[in-house]
C-alpha positions as CSV (number, residue, x, y, z in Angstrom):
1,X,100.7,82.8,92.1
2,X,102.9,83.8,94.9
3,X,101.8,83.2,98.8
4,X,100.2,85.8,100.8
5,X,102.5,86.1,103.5
6,X,98.7,87.4,105.5
7,X,95.7,86.3,104.9
8,X,92.2,87.1,106.0
9,X,89.9,84.5,105.6
10,X,86.1,86.0,106.8
11,X,87.1,87.7,109.4
12,X,84.7,89.6,111.7
13,X,85.3,92.0,114.9
14,X,82.6,92.7,117.3
15,X,82.8,95.3,119.9
16,X,80.5,94.8,121.9
17,X,77.3,94.9,119.8
18,X,79.1,96.7,117.4
19,X,80.3,94.8,114.4
20,X,83.3,96.6,112.9
21,X,84.4,94.2,110.5
22,X,82.1,91.9,108.6
23,X,83.0,88.7,106.2
24,X,86.8,90.5,105.2
25,X,88.9,88.5,102.7
26,X,92.4,89.8,102.2
27,X,95.8,88.7,101.0
28,X,98.8,90.8,101.0
29,X,101.6,89.6,99.3
30,X,105.6,89.5,99.3
31,X,106.7,92.8,98.3
32,X,103.3,94.6,97.1
33,X,102.6,98.1,98.7
34,X,99.0,97.9,99.7
35,X,96.8,100.9,101.2
36,X,93.3,101.3,102.6
37,X,91.5,104.2,102.4
38,X,88.0,105.3,103.4
39,X,86.3,107.9,106.1
40,X,87.0,107.3,109.5
41,X,85.3,104.6,111.7
42,X,85.3,102.7,108.1
43,X,87.4,99.5,109.8
44,X,91.0,100.3,108.1
45,X,92.7,100.4,111.4
46,X,91.3,97.5,112.4
47,X,92.0,95.6,109.9
48,X,96.0,96.8,110.5
49,X,96.1,96.0,114.1
50,X,94.3,92.2,113.4
51,X,97.5,92.1,110.9
52,X,100.0,93.1,113.6
53,X,98.5,91.2,116.2
54,X,97.2,94.0,118.8
55,X,93.9,92.5,118.7
56,X,92.0,89.0,117.7
57,X,89.2,88.4,115.4
58,X,86.0,87.7,116.7
59,X,85.4,85.3,114.0
60,X,86.9,83.7,110.9
61,X,90.7,83.1,110.1
62,X,93.8,85.3,110.1
63,X,97.1,83.5,109.1
64,X,100.8,85.0,108.7
65,X,103.7,83.8,106.9
66,X,106.0,81.8,109.6
67,X,108.8,83.7,111.4
68,X,107.3,86.7,110.0
69,X,108.6,90.3,111.2
70,X,106.9,93.2,111.4
71,X,106.7,96.2,113.1
72,X,103.9,99.4,112.8
73,X,104.3,103.0,112.7
74,X,101.1,105.3,113.8
75,X,99.9,108.5,113.6
76,X,101.3,109.1,117.4
77,X,105.1,109.0,116.8
78,X,105.0,106.9,120.5
79,X,108.7,108.2,120.7
80,X,110.3,108.2,124.0
81,X,110.7,111.9,125.0
82,X,113.8,110.8,128.0
83,X,115.6,109.0,125.8
84,X,118.3,110.7,123.1
85,X,117.0,110.1,119.3
86,X,119.6,107.8,119.2
87,X,118.8,105.5,121.9
88,X,115.0,105.8,120.4
89,X,116.0,104.0,117.7
90,X,118.6,101.1,119.2
91,X,116.0,100.8,122.4
92,X,119.5,102.0,124.1
93,X,120.8,98.8,123.1
94,X,124.8,98.9,124.0
95,X,126.0,96.1,121.7
96,X,127.9,97.8,118.8
97,X,126.4,96.7,115.6
98,X,123.1,97.4,117.3
99,X,124.6,100.9,117.6
100,X,125.9,101.4,114.5
101,X,122.5,99.7,112.5
102,X,120.7,102.4,114.2
103,X,123.1,105.4,113.3
104,X,123.1,104.1,110.1
105,X,119.2,104.2,109.6
106,X,119.3,108.0,111.1
107,X,121.9,108.3,108.4
108,X,119.3,106.6,105.8
109,X,116.1,109.3,107.2
110,X,118.3,112.4,107.4
111,X,118.5,112.9,110.8
112,X,122.3,112.0,111.4
113,X,123.0,115.8,113.1
114,X,120.4,114.9,115.6
115,X,121.4,111.6,116.7
116,X,122.6,113.1,120.5
117,X,118.7,115.5,121.1
118,X,115.9,114.6,122.1
119,X,112.4,114.0,120.6
120,X,111.2,117.4,121.8
121,X,113.8,118.8,119.8
122,X,112.3,117.5,116.3
123,X,109.5,118.7,113.9
124,X,106.5,117.3,113.4
125,X,108.0,115.6,110.2
126,X,112.1,114.8,111.8
127,X,109.6,112.6,114.8
128,X,108.4,110.7,112.0
129,X,111.1,110.2,110.2
130,X,112.8,109.0,113.4
131,X,109.7,106.3,114.2
132,X,110.4,105.1,110.8
133,X,114.1,104.6,112.1
134,X,113.1,103.2,114.5
135,X,110.6,100.3,112.7
136,X,113.5,99.5,110.1
137,X,115.6,98.2,113.1
138,X,114.2,95.1,113.5
139,X,114.5,94.6,109.5
140,X,110.7,94.2,109.2
141,X,109.5,92.2,106.0
142,X,106.0,93.5,106.5
143,X,105.5,97.0,107.3
144,X,102.1,98.2,108.9
145,X,101.5,102.5,108.6
146,X,98.4,103.5,110.1
147,X,97.8,107.1,109.2
148,X,101.6,108.0,110.1
149,X,101.7,111.0,108.1
150,X,98.0,112.1,108.6
151,X,99.1,115.2,111.1
152,X,102.2,116.9,108.3
153,X,101.6,119.2,106.5
154,X,101.6,119.0,102.5
155,X,105.2,119.7,102.2
156,X,106.8,117.5,104.8
157,X,103.6,114.8,103.7
158,X,105.1,114.3,100.2
159,X,108.7,114.5,101.3
160,X,107.8,111.9,104.2
161,X,106.0,109.7,101.1
162,X,108.9,109.8,99.0
163,X,111.1,109.0,101.6
164,X,108.9,105.6,102.5
165,X,108.8,104.9,98.9
166,X,112.7,104.4,98.5
167,X,112.7,102.9,101.5
168,X,109.7,100.7,100.5
169,X,111.7,100.2,96.8
170,X,115.1,99.4,98.4
171,X,114.7,97.0,101.1
172,X,111.8,95.2,99.0
173,X,109.5,95.8,101.7
174,X,105.9,94.5,101.7
175,X,103.9,97.3,103.4
176,X,100.4,98.3,104.5
177,X,99.1,101.8,104.3
178,X,96.0,102.9,106.6
179,X,94.6,106.4,104.9
180,X,92.2,108.7,104.1
181,X,93.8,110.4,101.6
182,X,92.9,109.5,98.1
183,X,95.8,111.2,96.6
184,X,98.7,109.6,98.8
185,X,97.2,106.1,98.3
186,X,97.3,106.6,94.2
187,X,100.4,108.1,94.5
188,X,102.4,104.9,97.1
189,X,100.3,102.2,96.3
190,X,100.3,99.0,94.2
191,X,96.8,97.9,95.1
192,X,94.1,100.4,96.8
193,X,91.0,98.5,98.6
194,X,88.3,100.8,100.1
195,X,86.7,100.0,102.7
196,X,83.3,100.8,103.7
197,X,81.3,100.2,107.0
198,X,83.1,97.3,108.1
199,X,83.6,95.8,104.1
200,X,86.0,95.5,101.6
201,X,83.7,97.6,98.8
202,X,86.5,97.7,95.8
203,X,89.8,97.6,94.7
204,X,91.5,98.8,92.1
205,X,95.5,98.8,90.7
206,X,97.3,102.1,92.0
207,X,99.2,104.3,89.9
208,X,103.3,104.4,91.8
209,X,105.6,105.3,89.7
210,X,103.2,106.9,86.9
211,X,102.5,110.3,86.1
212,X,100.8,113.0,88.1
213,X,98.0,112.9,85.7
214,X,97.7,109.1,86.2
215,X,97.6,109.8,89.6
216,X,95.1,112.2,90.0
217,X,93.0,109.9,87.6
218,X,93.5,106.9,89.7
219,X,92.7,109.4,93.1
220,X,89.8,110.2,91.8
221,X,88.5,107.0,90.7
222,X,89.0,105.8,94.4
223,X,87.2,108.9,96.1
224,X,83.9,108.1,94.1
225,X,84.0,104.6,95.2
226,X,84.4,106.0,98.7
227,X,81.5,108.4,98.3
228,X,78.7,106.0,96.2
229,X,78.0,102.6,96.0
230,X,80.0,101.7,92.7
231,X,82.6,99.4,92.4
232,X,86.0,100.6,91.4
233,X,87.1,98.3,88.4
234,X,90.8,98.0,87.5
């Protein structure tokens, strides 16, 4: 079996007297699109923050493949408003190779004509496309998506899903998606795990690349697992 690029073993996270994560055991594999779903406050984003190295576990062990390059996209695009869109992607690096790669990424996300403009001139969907281009500049092996599409309208959200899946396929990225949208998880992921009250309570296979009917059936299964105590079975 392929070795995981990220491994969490009996991980706990405690803030003060509140246990946010309890006995988390999770592997993330190369080239996998994994979605964590559940209600707000269940611990999904905390798992992502631990994997990203933004926080440390209170107990247990978290390991990453040596040299693993990771980048995070948040719901808040975190763009720098005083920089042009091109400079937001390149971090104002003037190396010709970096600028060339940044322009290529702007083209890939459909923002070539916006390169000299500023984030304030972009729509919500365009800002997230710009944030995605910035995340990809480092050529990450693992892309961490913390509900980046949550504030977008339905049509823009679907277009962003399609763009992320296109890049996932072309670049063979490992991807972790945090979402409360069961349809989004079913449509995009290879594997879906339900997080409830700081625990991983159910797991099933996603429906990426399947028919709308299969996606809907998978989403209904996952929703049942979120709302009940019944586990989902693959």
